[in-house]
C-alpha positions as CSV (number, residue, x, y, z in Angstrom):
1,M,-41.9,-39.9,-57.5
2,N,-39.5,-36.9,-57.5
3,D,-35.8,-37.5,-57.9
4,N,-34.9,-36.6,-54.3
5,L,-37.4,-39.0,-52.9
6,H,-36.2,-41.7,-55.2
7,K,-32.6,-41.2,-54.1
8,I,-33.6,-41.3,-50.5
9,L,-35.5,-44.5,-50.8
10,H,-32.7,-46.1,-52.8
11,A,-30.1,-45.1,-50.2
12,N,-32.4,-46.4,-47.5
13,S,-32.7,-49.7,-49.3
14,E,-28.9,-50.0,-49.4
15,Y,-28.6,-49.0,-45.8
16,A,-31.3,-51.6,-44.7
17,K,-29.3,-54.4,-46.3
18,K,-26.5,-53.8,-43.7
19,Y,-28.7,-52.8,-40.8
20,S,-29.5,-56.2,-39.2
21,G,-26.9,-56.0,-36.4
22,K,-27.9,-52.5,-35.4
23,A,-31.4,-53.6,-34.4
24,K,-29.7,-55.0,-31.2
25,L,-28.4,-51.6,-30.1
26,G,-29.9,-50.5,-26.8
27,M,-32.3,-47.6,-26.6
28,P,-30.1,-45.6,-24.1
29,P,-27.1,-44.1,-25.9
30,S,-24.0,-46.2,-25.1
31,R,-21.7,-43.1,-24.6
32,K,-24.4,-41.4,-22.4
33,I,-24.1,-38.2,-24.5
34,A,-26.8,-35.9,-25.8
35,I,-26.1,-33.1,-28.3
36,L,-28.3,-30.1,-29.0
37,T,-27.3,-28.5,-32.3
38,C,-28.6,-26.7,-35.3
39,M,-30.5,-28.3,-38.2
40,D,-28.1,-26.6,-40.7
41,A,-27.3,-29.1,-43.4
42,R,-23.6,-28.3,-43.2
43,L,-23.4,-29.9,-39.8
44,D,-23.1,-33.6,-39.4
45,P,-22.9,-34.3,-35.6
46,A,-22.1,-38.0,-36.1
47,K,-19.0,-37.1,-38.2
48,F,-17.7,-34.0,-36.3
49,A,-18.1,-35.8,-32.9
50,G,-17.0,-39.2,-34.1
51,L,-20.3,-40.9,-33.3
52,N,-21.9,-44.1,-34.5
53,E,-25.5,-45.3,-34.3
54,G,-26.3,-46.0,-30.7
55,D,-23.7,-43.6,-29.2
56,A,-25.7,-40.5,-28.5
57,H,-28.9,-38.6,-28.8
58,V,-28.8,-35.7,-31.3
59,I,-31.5,-33.1,-30.9
60,R,-31.7,-30.5,-33.8
61,N,-33.6,-27.3,-34.4
62,A,-33.0,-24.0,-36.0
63,G,-30.0,-22.5,-34.2
64,G,-29.5,-25.4,-31.9
65,R,-31.5,-23.4,-29.3
66,A,-32.7,-24.5,-25.9
67,T,-36.4,-24.2,-26.7
68,N,-39.0,-25.9,-24.5
69,D,-39.2,-28.8,-26.9
70,A,-35.4,-29.2,-26.9
71,I,-35.3,-29.2,-23.1
72,R,-38.1,-31.7,-23.1
73,S,-36.0,-34.0,-25.2
74,L,-32.9,-33.5,-23.1
75,V,-34.9,-34.2,-19.9
76,I,-36.1,-37.5,-21.4
77,S,-32.6,-38.2,-22.6
78,G,-31.2,-37.7,-19.1
79,S,-33.9,-38.8,-16.7
80,V,-35.3,-41.7,-18.7
81,L,-32.4,-42.9,-20.9
82,G,-29.4,-42.0,-18.7
83,T,-27.3,-39.5,-20.5
84,K,-24.9,-37.7,-18.3
85,E,-23.1,-35.3,-20.7
86,W,-24.9,-32.7,-22.8
87,L,-23.3,-30.6,-25.4
88,V,-24.9,-27.4,-26.8
89,I,-23.4,-26.7,-30.1
90,H,-24.1,-23.6,-32.2
91,H,-22.1,-22.7,-35.3
92,S,-20.6,-19.9,-37.3
93,D,-22.5,-18.4,-40.2
94,C,-25.9,-19.5,-38.8
95,G,-29.0,-18.4,-40.5
96,M,-30.5,-17.5,-37.1
97,E,-28.1,-14.6,-37.0
98,S,-29.6,-13.1,-40.2
99,F,-32.7,-11.7,-38.6
100,T,-34.3,-10.6,-35.3
101,D,-37.4,-12.1,-33.9
102,Q,-39.3,-8.9,-34.8
103,E,-38.0,-9.0,-38.4
104,I,-39.1,-12.6,-39.0
105,S,-42.5,-12.0,-37.4
106,K,-43.1,-8.9,-39.6
107,S,-41.9,-10.7,-42.7
108,L,-44.2,-13.7,-42.1
109,E,-47.1,-11.4,-41.3
110,E,-46.6,-9.7,-44.7
111,K,-46.2,-13.0,-46.5
112,F,-49.1,-14.9,-44.9
113,D,-51.4,-12.0,-43.8
114,T,-51.4,-13.3,-40.1
115,S,-49.9,-12.1,-36.9
116,E,-49.2,-15.6,-35.6
117,G,-45.5,-15.1,-35.9
118,N,-45.7,-12.5,-33.1
119,Y,-46.6,-15.3,-30.7
120,I,-43.5,-17.4,-31.4
121,N,-40.1,-17.0,-29.7
122,W,-37.9,-17.5,-32.7
123,F,-34.7,-17.6,-30.6
124,S,-32.8,-15.6,-33.2
125,I,-29.1,-15.1,-32.4
126,S,-27.4,-11.7,-32.1
127,D,-24.3,-12.9,-30.2
128,R,-23.0,-16.5,-30.8
129,E,-21.1,-16.9,-27.5
130,K,-23.9,-15.2,-25.5
131,S,-26.5,-17.5,-27.0
132,I,-24.6,-20.6,-26.1
133,K,-24.2,-19.4,-22.5
134,E,-27.9,-18.4,-22.3
135,D,-29.0,-21.8,-23.6
136,I,-26.9,-23.7,-21.1
137,E,-28.1,-21.5,-18.3
138,R,-31.7,-22.0,-19.4
139,I,-31.3,-25.7,-19.5
140,R,-29.5,-25.7,-16.1
141,R,-32.2,-23.6,-14.4
142,N,-34.9,-26.1,-15.4
143,P,-36.0,-27.9,-12.2
144,L,-36.3,-31.2,-14.2
145,V,-32.6,-31.2,-15.2
146,S,-30.4,-33.3,-12.8
147,D,-27.4,-31.6,-11.2
148,E,-25.5,-34.8,-12.2
149,V,-25.6,-33.9,-15.9
150,N,-22.5,-32.0,-17.2
151,I,-23.4,-29.4,-19.7
152,S,-20.9,-27.7,-22.0
153,G,-21.1,-25.4,-25.0
154,Y,-19.3,-25.2,-28.2
155,L,-19.2,-23.3,-31.4
156,F,-18.7,-25.3,-34.6
157,D,-16.7,-23.4,-37.1
158,V,-18.2,-24.1,-40.6
159,K,-14.9,-23.0,-42.3
160,T,-12.6,-25.3,-40.4
161,G,-14.9,-28.1,-39.0
162,M,-13.4,-27.5,-35.5
163,L,-15.4,-27.3,-32.3
164,I,-14.4,-24.4,-30.1
165,E,-15.2,-24.6,-26.4
166,I,-17.2,-21.6,-25.3
167,Y,-18.6,-22.7,-22.0
168,G,-18.0,-25.6,-19.7
169,E,-19.3,-26.0,-16.2
170,N,-15.8,-26.8,-15.0
171,I,-14.3,-23.6,-16.6
């Protein structure tokens, strides 16, 4: 067993010792919140948003983008599990800003000798604020998203830890 896996399993064992009361938490998030954010290891949505287990759904992917799968998860979160407030949170210094869709497709084609990357929308980011607004608009336009859900967008500053409001439906 490698060292990382050993550390994870040890930490899980310690966590499980204190877990028993959490088994009673309801499936729907108690604060009726869903957060779509980046998978970047520097972001800890529970900490920067003051969340505990059971408070919110957190959906993560590269860039925190409103991909079809992210929207699928948000629709389930809202329509099945009752969330009413959705936050789209991108961040400064995001790896998705370091390439274009064309660049990554070409790089992967060279590395793996396949053109499969050309068929993927990588959702790279060229303008942080614009990408947040585009994602919110893409979510809002989806006919499966209830008008009752409030959607807002933020930028997490990796230097300060602050959330900066970029877009709110009430702005």
